[in-house]
N, C-alpha and C positions, 0 to 999 in steps of 0.2 A: 311714689309713683301713683298714677291714679290714670283710669279710663272710664271713659265715655262711650257706654254700650249703644251700639245701634241696629238697628235692624231693616235694612234698604227696602227690603219689598214692601216692609208694613209702614216705614216712614216713621217706627218710631224709636224713641231713644229712654233708657231705664235710667231713672235715677234713685238713689235711696235717701232714707231720712233718717236720721241717728240725732241723739241731742247733744250737744256742745255745749258744757259749760262753760266756757269763755267767752262765749258770744253772748249767753245767757245774762252772764254777768257784767256785760261790758252792754247793758240797755237794747240788746238785741231780742231776735228770737232765739228760742232753744233749740229747739225741733228745727234743722236746717237738710231742705234737697240739696244734693250734691250729687255727684258723679264718684264710682266706687273708687278707694285709694287703700293704701296701704307703705307701713313704711319698708325700706329695703334697708338690713341690717348686713355691716359687716362688707365683705365681695359680692351678695347676694347678684343675681343680674336682674335690673329692674322691669323686661318683659315676663321672667319666671316668675317673679312675685306677682305681675298683673296677674296672670293666668291662676295662680295660685287664691288672688283675690276678688277676682272673679268670680270663682267658685264658693267658696268661704262665705263672701257676701250677697252673691246675687243666687247663686245657685246655676251658672250659665258657664258654658264651656265658648270659644270664638272656632268662627273661620277662617279669619284673621286680623290680626294686631297691626297697626298701622303707627309708627311712632310721630307724633305731632311735633314735641319740641321739648328740651328741656330746660328749664329755666330756673332762678332763684326765688323764689315770692317774697320775698324780704331781705334783702342783700345787705343791707341798713344794722340790721338787728339778729340777723341768725345765719347758718352756714347749709341750711338746709336746701336740696337740689329735687325740683320736681322734674318726674320723667312723666311727658302729658301722652296718651296715646287713644284711638280712635279704635275700639274691636267691633267687628263687624260678626254679626250670630244672626240667627233666622229661626224661623220655628222647629220646634224637636231640638234644639240645644241644651233645652233645658236638663242638668243630671246630676243636680243635688236641690236640696233644699232652701240653702240661700238661709236671708237673715243673720248671718256672724255664727261665732264658733261660742256653743252654749260656757265653756270654760271661760272663756275671756268677757264674760258679762255682756256682752254686745246685743243691743237692741235695735235692729236694723229694720226696718220696712220698706221692700222693693220694691217700685212700682214701674210699669210703662206709660210713656207720656206719647202723644200724637205730635208730631213733630209742631205742628202749629201753637200745640198748646203749651209745649216748651219755649217757645219763640215769645209767646206773650208773656209767662212768667218769668222770662228773661227782659225784656222790656218793662214789666210795673213792677219790679226791683223784688219778687218774689223769691229769687236765686243771688244771697248775698256772698255765695262763697266764690270767692278770684279763682281757684282751679278749673271750677264747672263753668264759670263765664267764660274763662279764655277757651275750653274746648268747645262750649258751645258757637260761639262766634266764628270758632274757625271750623265746624260743620257747616255752619252757613253760610261762610268764602268758599269750601271747598262743594259745598251743593251749588251754590249760583253758576262756577263754572264748568258745571256738567252742561248747563241748558243752555 
């Protein structure tokens, strides 16, 4: 499950940065900008997990959660299924510190990016994470349809 957090009024998106060892040892960057994500275990409802992860990682509550799509990131090698959401928030919706759960040894940097900056990062290859790329491209298409 993953969520792109979007503030329509400010036209900003939230990304989180975490160290990803598998990317690092595969000649990639270790610290990656991504969208908020977490694992659904057992019969967990993905939208409930999304709300929880937004609080834990980012410290934000959402006004509305829109399902983008469900997909298999690597169906040839894994049965993992990704539930992808767009979360709408705004000023005043920060309700916790964020940054991850201390007991889980998470080290998460939370940052809001201007929409144009996020698009530049995407174009310049600074965001190599597939779920984040898909979510940002979805928002690009969604925004284009509103004009």
